[in-house]
A tleap script that builds the chain and sets N, CA, C and O, in Angstrom:
source leaprc.protein.ff14SB
mol = sequence {
  NMET THR GLN PRO LEU PHE ASP ARG ILE GLY
  GLY MET GLU ALA ILE MET ALA ALA THR ASP
  LEU PHE TYR GLU LYS VAL ALA ALA ASP PRO
  VAL THR SER ARG PHE PHE ASP ASP VAL ASN
  MET PRO ASN GLN VAL GLN LYS MET VAL ALA
  PHE MET THR TRP ALA PHE ASP GLY PRO SER
  GLU TYR LYS GLY ARG ASP LEU ARG SER ALA
  HIE LYS HIE LEU VAL ALA GLU GLN GLY LEU
  GLY ASP GLU HIE PHE ASP ALA VAL ALA LYS
  HIE LEU VAL ALA THR LEU GLN GLU LEU ASN
  VAL PRO GLN ALA LEU ILE ASP GLU ALA VAL
  GLY ILE VAL ALA THR THR ARG ASP GLU VAL
  LEU ASP CARG
}
set mol.1.N position { -16.814 -35.888 -15.330 }
set mol.1.CA position { -15.702 -35.372 -14.492 }
set mol.1.C position { -15.561 -33.992 -14.527 }
set mol.1.O position { -15.783 -33.388 -15.576 }
set mol.2.N position { -15.177 -33.341 -13.383 }
set mol.2.CA position { -14.953 -32.046 -13.114 }
set mol.2.C position { -13.898 -31.665 -13.807 }
set mol.2.O position { -13.001 -32.497 -13.941 }
set mol.3.N position { -13.753 -30.459 -14.356 }
set mol.3.CA position { -12.513 -29.867 -14.994 }
set mol.3.C position { -11.613 -29.493 -13.685 }
set mol.3.O position { -12.078 -29.232 -12.575 }
set mol.4.N position { -10.242 -29.518 -14.035 }
set mol.4.CA position { -9.466 -29.061 -12.943 }
set mol.4.C position { -9.750 -27.435 -12.539 }
set mol.4.O position { -10.183 -26.640 -13.372 }
set mol.5.N position { -9.456 -27.078 -11.200 }
set mol.5.CA position { -9.620 -25.805 -10.856 }
set mol.5.C position { -8.614 -24.894 -11.775 }
set mol.5.O position { -8.862 -23.695 -11.903 }
set mol.6.N position { -7.892 -25.268 -12.179 }
set mol.6.CA position { -6.864 -24.475 -13.051 }
set mol.6.C position { -7.709 -24.133 -14.350 }
set mol.6.O position { -7.667 -22.963 -14.732 }
set mol.7.N position { -8.333 -24.881 -14.936 }
set mol.7.CA position { -9.366 -24.606 -16.207 }
set mol.7.C position { -10.547 -23.783 -15.818 }
set mol.7.O position { -10.995 -22.904 -16.554 }
set mol.8.N position { -11.065 -24.090 -14.608 }
set mol.8.CA position { -12.300 -23.594 -14.210 }
set mol.8.C position { -11.858 -22.060 -13.755 }
set mol.8.O position { -12.715 -21.188 -13.895 }
set mol.9.N position { -10.822 -21.762 -13.326 }
set mol.9.CA position { -10.392 -20.256 -12.780 }
set mol.9.C position { -9.911 -19.487 -14.163 }
set mol.9.O position { -9.658 -18.287 -14.057 }
set mol.10.N position { -9.797 -20.010 -15.232 }
set mol.10.CA position { -9.540 -19.200 -16.170 }
set mol.10.C position { -8.179 -19.697 -16.984 }
set mol.10.O position { -7.877 -19.119 -18.029 }
set mol.11.N position { -7.507 -20.598 -16.561 }
set mol.11.CA position { -6.394 -21.211 -17.267 }
set mol.11.C position { -5.208 -20.256 -16.781 }
set mol.11.O position { -5.317 -19.449 -15.858 }
set mol.12.N position { -3.875 -20.508 -17.667 }
set mol.12.CA position { -2.845 -19.533 -17.582 }
set mol.12.C position { -2.727 -18.246 -17.524 }
set mol.12.O position { -1.927 -17.614 -16.834 }
set mol.13.N position { -3.705 -17.750 -18.414 }
set mol.13.CA position { -3.848 -16.119 -18.462 }
set mol.13.C position { -4.478 -15.732 -16.899 }
set mol.13.O position { -4.049 -14.742 -16.307 }
set mol.14.N position { -5.304 -16.418 -16.431 }
set mol.14.CA position { -5.992 -15.790 -15.109 }
set mol.14.C position { -4.855 -16.098 -14.141 }
set mol.14.O position { -4.555 -15.197 -13.359 }
set mol.15.N position { -4.132 -17.330 -14.080 }
set mol.15.CA position { -3.165 -17.568 -13.040 }
set mol.15.C position { -2.109 -16.367 -12.997 }
set mol.15.O position { -1.812 -15.786 -11.954 }
set mol.16.N position { -1.598 -16.075 -14.206 }
set mol.16.CA position { -0.707 -15.094 -14.337 }
set mol.16.C position { -1.073 -13.673 -13.949 }
set mol.16.O position { -0.259 -12.901 -13.442 }
set mol.17.N position { -2.361 -13.358 -14.216 }
set mol.17.CA position { -2.885 -11.995 -13.749 }
set mol.17.C position { -3.105 -12.133 -12.229 }
set mol.17.O position { -2.866 -11.212 -11.447 }
set mol.18.N position { -3.550 -13.279 -11.877 }
set mol.18.CA position { -3.634 -13.201 -10.425 }
set mol.18.C position { -2.506 -13.052 -9.660 }
set mol.18.O position { -2.479 -12.322 -8.669 }
set mol.19.N position { -1.514 -13.735 -10.075 }
set mol.19.CA position { -0.110 -13.744 -9.492 }
set mol.19.C position { 0.432 -12.543 -9.506 }
set mol.19.O position { 1.244 -12.319 -8.609 }
set mol.20.N position { 0.197 -11.633 -10.338 }
set mol.20.CA position { 0.808 -10.313 -10.636 }
set mol.20.C position { 0.090 -9.470 -9.216 }
set mol.20.O position { 0.709 -9.166 -8.197 }
set mol.21.N position { -1.222 -9.236 -9.465 }
set mol.21.CA position { -1.959 -8.429 -8.545 }
set mol.21.C position { -1.802 -8.915 -7.183 }
set mol.21.O position { -1.750 -8.081 -6.280 }
set mol.22.N position { -1.699 -10.440 -6.855 }
set mol.22.CA position { -1.442 -10.713 -5.504 }
set mol.22.C position { -0.075 -10.277 -4.887 }
set mol.22.O position { -0.002 -10.003 -3.689 }
set mol.23.N position { 0.997 -10.216 -5.710 }
set mol.23.CA position { 2.178 -9.662 -5.148 }
set mol.23.C position { 1.964 -8.234 -4.991 }
set mol.23.O position { 2.213 -7.704 -3.908 }
set mol.24.N position { 1.572 -7.638 -5.867 }
set mol.24.CA position { 1.194 -6.165 -5.521 }
set mol.24.C position { 0.663 -5.882 -4.249 }
set mol.24.O position { 1.060 -4.904 -3.617 }
set mol.25.N position { -0.330 -6.764 -3.748 }
set mol.25.CA position { -0.961 -6.739 -2.518 }
set mol.25.C position { -0.027 -7.100 -1.362 }
set mol.25.O position { -0.054 -6.448 -0.318 }
set mol.26.N position { 0.748 -8.071 -1.532 }
set mol.26.CA position { 1.521 -8.633 -0.697 }
set mol.26.C position { 2.748 -7.709 -0.242 }
set mol.26.O position { 3.232 -7.619 0.886 }
set mol.27.N position { 3.111 -7.071 -1.377 }
set mol.27.CA position { 4.297 -6.284 -1.231 }
set mol.27.C position { 3.813 -4.572 -0.580 }
set mol.27.O position { 4.587 -3.671 -0.258 }
set mol.28.N position { 2.454 -4.564 -0.550 }
set mol.28.CA position { 2.026 -3.297 -0.077 }
set mol.28.C position { 1.585 -3.332 1.350 }
set mol.28.O position { 1.236 -2.324 1.965 }
set mol.29.N position { 1.617 -4.531 1.845 }
set mol.29.CA position { 1.158 -5.024 3.195 }
set mol.29.C position { 2.331 -5.014 4.111 }
set mol.29.O position { 3.286 -5.737 3.830 }
set mol.30.N position { 2.364 -4.190 5.292 }
set mol.30.CA position { 3.543 -4.157 6.011 }
set mol.30.C position { 3.547 -5.347 6.871 }
set mol.30.O position { 4.585 -5.629 7.470 }
set mol.31.N position { 2.356 -6.172 7.014 }
set mol.31.CA position { 2.537 -7.414 7.712 }
set mol.31.C position { 3.406 -8.436 6.684 }
set mol.31.O position { 4.101 -9.308 7.206 }
set mol.32.N position { 3.365 -8.334 5.481 }
set mol.32.CA position { 4.011 -9.336 4.840 }
set mol.32.C position { 5.139 -8.859 3.929 }
set mol.32.O position { 5.945 -9.689 3.508 }
set mol.33.N position { 5.255 -7.437 3.566 }
set mol.33.CA position { 6.124 -6.853 2.746 }
set mol.33.C position { 7.698 -7.378 2.985 }
set mol.33.O position { 8.457 -7.779 2.103 }
set mol.34.N position { 7.948 -7.281 4.244 }
set mol.34.CA position { 9.304 -7.452 4.782 }
set mol.34.C position { 9.865 -8.920 4.303 }
set mol.34.O position { 11.069 -9.145 4.185 }
set mol.35.N position { 9.041 -9.700 4.094 }
set mol.35.CA position { 9.401 -11.031 3.455 }
set mol.35.C position { 10.018 -11.016 2.292 }
set mol.35.O position { 10.912 -11.827 2.051 }
set mol.36.N position { 9.581 -9.986 1.311 }
set mol.36.CA position { 10.029 -9.833 -0.160 }
set mol.36.C position { 10.984 -8.861 -0.253 }
set mol.36.O position { 11.217 -8.516 -1.411 }
set mol.37.N position { 11.732 -8.203 0.770 }
set mol.37.CA position { 12.737 -7.185 0.398 }
set mol.37.C position { 13.724 -7.388 -0.387 }
set mol.37.O position { 14.209 -6.541 -1.137 }
set mol.38.N position { 14.172 -8.807 -0.232 }
set mol.38.CA position { 15.611 -9.169 -0.896 }
set mol.38.C position { 15.191 -10.287 -1.976 }
set mol.38.O position { 15.965 -11.143 -2.405 }
set mol.39.N position { 13.817 -10.141 -2.351 }
set mol.39.CA position { 13.578 -11.231 -3.472 }
set mol.39.C position { 13.584 -10.725 -4.662 }
set mol.39.O position { 13.328 -9.530 -4.811 }
set mol.40.N position { 13.893 -11.581 -5.779 }
set mol.40.CA position { 14.106 -11.140 -7.227 }
set mol.40.C position { 12.436 -11.556 -7.522 }
set mol.40.O position { 12.027 -12.713 -7.618 }
set mol.41.N position { 11.673 -10.431 -7.626 }
set mol.41.CA position { 10.166 -10.609 -7.777 }
set mol.41.C position { 9.991 -11.299 -9.055 }
set mol.41.O position { 9.348 -12.347 -9.012 }
set mol.42.N position { 10.531 -10.828 -10.403 }
set mol.42.CA position { 10.045 -11.726 -11.526 }
set mol.42.C position { 10.318 -13.221 -11.330 }
set mol.42.O position { 9.608 -14.083 -11.848 }
set mol.43.N position { 11.254 -13.458 -10.651 }
set mol.43.CA position { 11.711 -14.800 -10.415 }
set mol.43.C position { 10.669 -15.469 -9.748 }
set mol.43.O position { 10.172 -16.526 -10.138 }
set mol.44.N position { 10.305 -14.775 -8.625 }
set mol.44.CA position { 9.380 -15.395 -7.547 }
set mol.44.C position { 7.924 -15.343 -8.104 }
set mol.44.O position { 7.055 -15.986 -7.515 }
set mol.45.N position { 7.618 -14.617 -9.198 }
set mol.45.CA position { 6.232 -14.417 -9.848 }
set mol.45.C position { 6.221 -15.936 -10.751 }
set mol.45.O position { 5.262 -16.707 -10.789 }
set mol.46.N position { 7.324 -16.097 -11.335 }
set mol.46.CA position { 7.558 -17.324 -12.118 }
set mol.46.C position { 7.227 -18.655 -11.341 }
set mol.46.O position { 6.440 -19.491 -11.784 }
set mol.47.N position { 7.906 -18.781 -10.128 }
set mol.47.CA position { 7.634 -19.581 -9.260 }
set mol.47.C position { 6.408 -19.874 -8.610 }
set mol.47.O position { 6.110 -21.024 -8.288 }
set mol.48.N position { 5.658 -18.857 -8.396 }
set mol.48.CA position { 4.219 -18.784 -7.995 }
set mol.48.C position { 3.222 -19.424 -9.092 }
set mol.48.O position { 2.410 -20.334 -8.925 }
set mol.49.N position { 3.548 -18.607 -10.398 }
set mol.49.CA position { 2.625 -19.275 -11.315 }
set mol.49.C position { 2.781 -20.784 -11.556 }
set mol.49.O position { 1.864 -21.595 -11.677 }
set mol.50.N position { 4.096 -21.019 -11.606 }
set mol.50.CA position { 4.154 -22.631 -11.563 }
set mol.50.C position { 3.680 -23.560 -10.547 }
set mol.50.O position { 3.310 -24.713 -10.770 }
set mol.51.N position { 3.721 -22.897 -9.257 }
set mol.51.CA position { 3.286 -23.464 -8.291 }
set mol.51.C position { 1.754 -23.704 -8.290 }
set mol.51.O position { 1.198 -24.789 -8.115 }
set mol.52.N position { 1.144 -22.449 -8.526 }
set mol.52.CA position { -0.309 -22.400 -8.597 }
set mol.52.C position { -0.784 -23.280 -9.884 }
set mol.52.O position { -1.820 -23.927 -9.730 }
set mol.53.N position { -0.226 -23.348 -10.935 }
set mol.53.CA position { -0.755 -24.075 -12.000 }
set mol.53.C position { -0.577 -25.691 -11.568 }
set mol.53.O position { -1.407 -26.507 -11.968 }
set mol.54.N position { 0.305 -26.012 -10.913 }
set mol.54.CA position { 0.452 -27.181 -10.250 }
set mol.54.C position { -0.620 -27.708 -9.322 }
set mol.54.O position { -1.376 -28.656 -9.535 }
set mol.55.N position { -0.544 -26.796 -8.073 }
set mol.55.CA position { -1.702 -26.977 -7.301 }
set mol.55.C position { -2.965 -27.075 -7.667 }
set mol.55.O position { -3.739 -27.708 -6.950 }
set mol.56.N position { -3.382 -26.501 -8.784 }
set mol.56.CA position { -4.700 -26.246 -9.225 }
set mol.56.C position { -5.112 -27.254 -10.269 }
set mol.56.O position { -6.171 -27.179 -10.893 }
set mol.57.N position { -4.207 -28.203 -10.418 }
set mol.57.CA position { -4.249 -29.367 -11.141 }
set mol.57.C position { -3.990 -28.877 -12.845 }
set mol.57.O position { -4.598 -29.430 -13.761 }
set mol.58.N position { -3.190 -27.979 -13.024 }
set mol.58.CA position { -2.993 -27.624 -14.310 }
set mol.58.C position { -1.922 -28.395 -15.065 }
set mol.58.O position { -1.217 -29.259 -14.543 }
set mol.59.N position { -1.854 -27.995 -16.398 }
set mol.59.CA position { -0.827 -28.745 -17.127 }
set mol.59.C position { 0.631 -28.859 -17.078 }
set mol.59.O position { 1.320 -29.240 -18.024 }
set mol.60.N position { 1.040 -28.530 -15.991 }
set mol.60.CA position { 2.494 -28.630 -15.886 }
set mol.60.C position { 3.106 -29.282 -14.467 }
set mol.60.O position { 2.367 -29.335 -13.484 }
set mol.61.N position { 4.146 -29.654 -14.415 }
set mol.61.CA position { 4.577 -30.317 -13.127 }
set mol.61.C position { 5.385 -29.191 -12.279 }
set mol.61.O position { 6.127 -28.417 -12.883 }
set mol.62.N position { 5.265 -29.131 -11.202 }
set mol.62.CA position { 6.083 -28.246 -10.287 }
set mol.62.C position { 7.284 -28.859 -9.900 }
set mol.62.O position { 7.290 -29.928 -9.290 }
set mol.63.N position { 8.569 -28.092 -10.296 }
set mol.63.CA position { 9.722 -28.630 -9.999 }
set mol.63.C position { 10.344 -27.715 -9.250 }
set mol.63.O position { 11.564 -27.696 -9.410 }
set mol.64.N position { 9.910 -26.960 -8.495 }
set mol.64.CA position { 10.428 -26.138 -7.513 }
set mol.64.C position { 10.852 -26.730 -6.043 }
set mol.64.O position { 10.500 -27.873 -5.749 }
set mol.65.N position { 11.449 -26.106 -5.325 }
set mol.65.CA position { 11.698 -26.639 -3.945 }
set mol.65.C position { 10.459 -27.058 -3.143 }
set mol.65.O position { 9.483 -26.379 -3.463 }
set mol.66.N position { 10.225 -27.899 -2.273 }
set mol.66.CA position { 9.030 -28.012 -1.665 }
set mol.66.C position { 9.044 -26.915 -0.663 }
set mol.66.O position { 10.009 -26.276 -0.243 }
set mol.67.N position { 7.464 -26.799 -0.285 }
set mol.67.CA position { 7.440 -25.620 0.677 }
set mol.67.C position { 7.940 -25.355 1.803 }
set mol.67.O position { 8.159 -24.201 2.172 }
set mol.68.N position { 8.223 -26.546 2.599 }
set mol.68.CA position { 9.065 -26.236 3.745 }
set mol.68.C position { 10.453 -25.867 3.396 }
set mol.68.O position { 10.845 -24.877 4.013 }
set mol.69.N position { 11.242 -26.352 2.638 }
set mol.69.CA position { 12.380 -25.958 2.340 }
set mol.69.C position { 12.530 -24.580 1.845 }
set mol.69.O position { 13.532 -23.898 2.057 }
set mol.70.N position { 11.559 -24.214 1.215 }
set mol.70.CA position { 11.428 -22.697 0.460 }
set mol.70.C position { 11.293 -21.673 1.726 }
set mol.70.O position { 11.904 -20.605 1.753 }
set mol.71.N position { 10.462 -22.097 2.729 }
set mol.71.CA position { 10.110 -21.129 3.745 }
set mol.71.C position { 10.833 -21.305 5.043 }
set mol.71.O position { 10.767 -20.442 5.917 }
set mol.72.N position { 11.572 -22.485 5.196 }
set mol.72.CA position { 12.182 -22.658 6.610 }
set mol.72.C position { 13.048 -21.536 6.961 }
set mol.72.O position { 12.881 -21.253 8.148 }
set mol.73.N position { 13.856 -20.834 6.423 }
set mol.73.CA position { 14.657 -19.624 6.630 }
set mol.73.C position { 13.847 -18.497 7.233 }
set mol.73.O position { 14.164 -17.842 8.226 }
set mol.74.N position { 12.792 -18.367 6.520 }
set mol.74.CA position { 11.833 -17.414 6.927 }
set mol.74.C position { 11.110 -17.523 8.276 }
set mol.74.O position { 10.757 -16.642 9.060 }
set mol.75.N position { 10.988 -18.904 8.321 }
set mol.75.CA position { 10.385 -19.074 9.849 }
set mol.75.C position { 11.250 -18.903 10.844 }
set mol.75.O position { 10.919 -18.289 11.859 }
set mol.76.N position { 12.677 -19.512 10.652 }
set mol.76.CA position { 13.761 -19.431 11.720 }
set mol.76.C position { 14.292 -17.904 11.892 }
set mol.76.O position { 14.675 -17.420 12.956 }
set mol.77.N position { 14.248 -17.342 10.827 }
set mol.77.CA position { 15.236 -16.090 10.874 }
set mol.77.C position { 14.162 -14.879 10.938 }
set mol.77.O position { 14.352 -13.828 11.549 }
set mol.78.N position { 13.104 -15.181 10.267 }
set mol.78.CA position { 12.160 -13.956 10.307 }
set mol.78.C position { 10.800 -13.914 10.977 }
set mol.78.O position { 9.975 -13.001 10.950 }
set mol.79.N position { 10.739 -15.057 11.566 }
set mol.79.CA position { 9.512 -15.322 12.305 }
set mol.79.C position { 8.315 -15.576 11.571 }
set mol.79.O position { 7.192 -15.369 12.032 }
set mol.80.N position { 8.554 -16.033 10.409 }
set mol.80.CA position { 7.034 -16.413 9.693 }
set mol.80.C position { 6.051 -17.273 10.524 }
set mol.80.O position { 6.347 -18.323 11.095 }
set mol.81.N position { 5.035 -16.771 10.510 }
set mol.81.CA position { 4.128 -17.615 11.359 }
set mol.81.C position { 2.546 -17.477 10.848 }
set mol.81.O position { 2.314 -16.978 9.747 }
set mol.82.N position { 1.673 -17.861 11.553 }
set mol.82.CA position { 0.109 -17.896 11.436 }
set mol.82.C position { -0.312 -16.586 10.904 }
set mol.82.O position { -1.023 -16.498 9.903 }
set mol.83.N position { 0.090 -15.643 11.517 }
set mol.83.CA position { -0.220 -14.042 11.226 }
set mol.83.C position { -0.033 -13.651 9.636 }
set mol.83.O position { -0.879 -13.086 8.942 }
set mol.84.N position { 1.162 -14.048 9.260 }
set mol.84.CA position { 1.578 -13.898 7.897 }
set mol.84.C position { 1.046 -14.958 6.973 }
set mol.84.O position { 0.936 -14.584 5.805 }
set mol.85.N position { 0.709 -16.136 7.219 }
set mol.85.CA position { -0.135 -17.046 6.509 }
set mol.85.C position { -1.267 -16.467 6.226 }
set mol.85.O position { -1.553 -16.303 5.040 }
set mol.86.N position { -2.058 -16.080 7.141 }
set mol.86.CA position { -3.220 -15.494 7.228 }
set mol.86.C position { -3.399 -14.163 6.202 }
set mol.86.O position { -4.331 -13.959 5.425 }
set mol.87.N position { -2.459 -13.501 6.396 }
set mol.87.CA position { -2.402 -12.174 5.644 }
set mol.87.C position { -2.338 -12.655 4.032 }
set mol.87.O position { -3.014 -12.166 3.127 }
set mol.88.N position { -1.404 -13.681 3.911 }
set mol.88.CA position { -1.257 -13.913 2.428 }
set mol.88.C position { -2.600 -14.502 1.859 }
set mol.88.O position { -3.096 -14.192 0.776 }
set mol.89.N position { -3.116 -15.421 2.785 }
set mol.89.CA position { -4.369 -16.154 2.070 }
set mol.89.C position { -5.328 -14.824 1.865 }
set mol.89.O position { -5.903 -14.697 0.784 }
set mol.90.N position { -5.521 -13.718 3.022 }
set mol.90.CA position { -6.491 -12.710 2.812 }
set mol.90.C position { -6.413 -11.991 1.456 }
set mol.90.O position { -7.333 -11.556 0.764 }
set mol.91.N position { -4.784 -11.968 1.200 }
set mol.91.CA position { -4.645 -11.270 -0.319 }
set mol.91.C position { -4.847 -12.052 -1.450 }
set mol.91.O position { -5.000 -11.586 -2.579 }
set mol.92.N position { -4.849 -13.169 -1.181 }
set mol.92.CA position { -5.222 -14.189 -2.501 }
set mol.92.C position { -6.857 -14.334 -2.458 }
set mol.92.O position { -7.353 -14.709 -3.520 }
set mol.93.N position { -7.601 -14.129 -1.562 }
set mol.93.CA position { -9.031 -13.982 -1.669 }
set mol.93.C position { -9.372 -12.694 -2.395 }
set mol.93.O position { -10.073 -12.630 -3.404 }
set mol.94.N position { -8.783 -11.646 -1.751 }
set mol.94.CA position { -8.984 -10.068 -2.378 }
set mol.94.C position { -8.528 -9.979 -3.773 }
set mol.94.O position { -9.073 -9.142 -4.493 }
set mol.95.N position { -7.499 -10.813 -4.305 }
set mol.95.CA position { -7.084 -10.821 -5.693 }
set mol.95.C position { -8.313 -11.546 -6.445 }
set mol.95.O position { -8.948 -11.013 -7.355 }
set mol.96.N position { -8.512 -12.596 -6.030 }
set mol.96.CA position { -9.489 -13.374 -6.922 }
set mol.96.C position { -10.991 -12.701 -6.852 }
set mol.96.O position { -11.757 -12.948 -7.784 }
set mol.97.N position { -11.332 -12.051 -6.020 }
set mol.97.CA position { -12.566 -11.230 -5.791 }
set mol.97.C position { -12.436 -10.190 -6.943 }
set mol.97.O position { -13.297 -10.018 -7.806 }
set mol.98.N position { -11.300 -9.541 -6.856 }
set mol.98.CA position { -10.834 -8.360 -7.726 }
set mol.98.C position { -11.082 -8.838 -9.261 }
set mol.98.O position { -11.488 -8.063 -10.126 }
set mol.99.N position { -10.822 -10.048 -9.467 }
set mol.99.CA position { -10.719 -10.471 -10.764 }
set mol.99.C position { -11.958 -11.333 -11.146 }
set mol.99.O position { -12.007 -12.148 -12.067 }
set mol.100.N position { -12.982 -10.997 -10.246 }
set mol.100.CA position { -14.338 -11.441 -10.525 }
set mol.100.C position { -14.478 -12.985 -10.519 }
set mol.100.O position { -15.419 -13.552 -11.075 }
set mol.101.N position { -13.576 -13.574 -9.916 }
set mol.101.CA position { -13.529 -15.230 -9.811 }
set mol.101.C position { -14.877 -15.475 -8.807 }
set mol.101.O position { -15.114 -14.810 -7.799 }
set mol.102.N position { -15.668 -16.549 -9.311 }
set mol.102.CA position { -16.619 -16.913 -8.541 }
set mol.102.C position { -16.532 -17.329 -6.918 }
set mol.102.O position { -15.484 -17.897 -6.610 }
set mol.103.N position { -17.211 -17.180 -6.168 }
set mol.103.CA position { -16.761 -17.179 -4.535 }
set mol.103.C position { -16.503 -18.859 -4.458 }
set mol.103.O position { -15.559 -19.299 -3.802 }
set mol.104.N position { -17.357 -19.678 -5.130 }
set mol.104.CA position { -17.162 -21.178 -4.996 }
set mol.104.C position { -15.575 -21.624 -5.399 }
set mol.104.O position { -14.840 -22.441 -4.844 }
set mol.105.N position { -15.356 -20.831 -6.492 }
set mol.105.CA position { -13.671 -21.227 -6.794 }
set mol.105.C position { -12.926 -20.723 -5.930 }
set mol.105.O position { -11.936 -21.363 -5.575 }
set mol.106.N position { -13.216 -19.394 -5.343 }
set mol.106.CA position { -12.323 -18.674 -4.541 }
set mol.106.C position { -12.146 -19.658 -3.243 }
set mol.106.O position { -11.031 -19.846 -2.755 }
set mol.107.N position { -13.298 -20.255 -2.736 }
set mol.107.CA position { -13.455 -21.104 -1.504 }
set mol.107.C position { -12.408 -22.454 -1.791 }
set mol.107.O position { -11.662 -22.904 -0.920 }
set mol.108.N position { -12.504 -22.960 -3.081 }
set mol.108.CA position { -11.707 -24.136 -3.389 }
set mol.108.C position { -10.151 -23.741 -3.519 }
set mol.108.O position { -9.302 -24.542 -3.129 }
set mol.109.N position { -9.831 -22.657 -4.001 }
set mol.109.CA position { -8.579 -22.223 -4.079 }
set mol.109.C position { -8.021 -22.120 -2.852 }
set mol.109.O position { -6.941 -22.696 -2.725 }
set mol.110.N position { -8.542 -21.431 -1.723 }
set mol.110.CA position { -8.230 -21.244 -0.483 }
set mol.110.C position { -8.072 -22.358 0.225 }
set mol.110.O position { -7.168 -22.513 1.046 }
set mol.111.N position { -9.028 -23.280 -0.078 }
set mol.111.CA position { -8.885 -24.690 0.905 }
set mol.111.C position { -7.709 -25.352 0.365 }
set mol.111.O position { -7.066 -25.990 1.199 }
set mol.112.N position { -7.236 -25.356 -0.927 }
set mol.112.CA position { -5.895 -25.742 -1.267 }
set mol.112.C position { -4.858 -25.047 -0.583 }
set mol.112.O position { -4.139 -25.670 0.198 }
set mol.113.N position { -4.727 -24.064 -0.745 }
set mol.113.CA position { -3.661 -23.180 0.077 }
set mol.113.C position { -3.676 -23.541 1.733 }
set mol.113.O position { -2.635 -23.670 2.378 }
set mol.114.N position { -4.579 -23.635 2.117 }
set mol.114.CA position { -4.967 -23.847 3.438 }
set mol.114.C position { -4.127 -25.308 4.007 }
set mol.114.O position { -3.648 -25.492 5.126 }
set mol.115.N position { -4.139 -26.114 2.988 }
set mol.115.CA position { -3.584 -27.520 3.263 }
set mol.115.C position { -2.097 -27.166 3.362 }
set mol.115.O position { -1.448 -27.846 4.157 }
set mol.116.N position { -1.528 -26.315 2.755 }
set mol.116.CA position { 0.104 -25.989 2.950 }
set mol.116.C position { 0.526 -25.392 4.081 }
set mol.116.O position { 1.727 -25.151 4.203 }
set mol.117.N position { -0.456 -25.029 5.172 }
set mol.117.CA position { -0.060 -23.924 6.261 }
set mol.117.C position { 1.167 -24.871 7.169 }
set mol.117.O position { 2.136 -24.269 7.634 }
set mol.118.N position { 1.041 -26.159 7.334 }
set mol.118.CA position { 1.927 -26.491 8.325 }
set mol.118.C position { 3.178 -26.542 7.630 }
set mol.118.O position { 4.193 -26.121 8.185 }
set mol.119.N position { 3.215 -27.136 6.172 }
set mol.119.CA position { 4.638 -27.304 5.635 }
set mol.119.C position { 5.242 -26.002 5.680 }
set mol.119.O position { 6.357 -25.859 6.181 }
set mol.120.N position { 4.510 -24.919 5.134 }
set mol.120.CA position { 4.936 -23.614 4.622 }
set mol.120.C position { 5.618 -23.202 6.226 }
set mol.120.O position { 6.793 -22.838 6.253 }
set mol.121.N position { 4.941 -23.269 7.335 }
set mol.121.CA position { 5.352 -22.947 8.436 }
set mol.121.C position { 6.211 -23.771 9.390 }
set mol.121.O position { 6.416 -23.480 10.568 }
set mol.122.N position { 6.719 -24.897 8.704 }
set mol.122.CA position { 7.800 -25.793 9.124 }
set mol.122.C position { 7.163 -26.532 10.456 }
set mol.122.O position { 7.931 -26.756 11.392 }
set mol.123.N position { 6.006 -26.852 10.545 }
set mol.123.CA position { 5.399 -27.843 11.597 }
set mol.123.C position { 5.447 -29.146 11.373 }
set mol.123.O position { 4.973 -29.931 12.195 }
savepdb mol mol.pdb
quit
C-alpha cells in the first residue's frame, strides 16, 4: 500500500514549512494579496496546516468550515474567481518546488487542490 501524500511529502514539518512560504508568496502577489488584508494570518496558517494535513491523508481530521462556506463571501463581495484560484495554485507549485519536493508529488498535491475549485468558487 502506498503511503499517504502527507508522509511522502515530508509530514507535519514539511506541511508547516510549505504553508508559511506559500502565504509569503500569496501575500506578495497583487492578484491574491487583497483577499488577505483583514485576515488573522497566524490563525489562517493554522487552518491551512489542518486542511492540508487532512487533504493529503495525514493523521488528523479537518474540523474547519467547508470550503464553500469559508470562501462564499469572497466570491460574492470581492469577486474571487478562476484567476485567483489559478494564482494560488501557481504559488503552491512554486512553494513545493522551492522546498525541493519531487515533481510527481507536486503534481499529486495540485491534483488534489484542483478538485476543490468548484467548491471554493461556489459553483
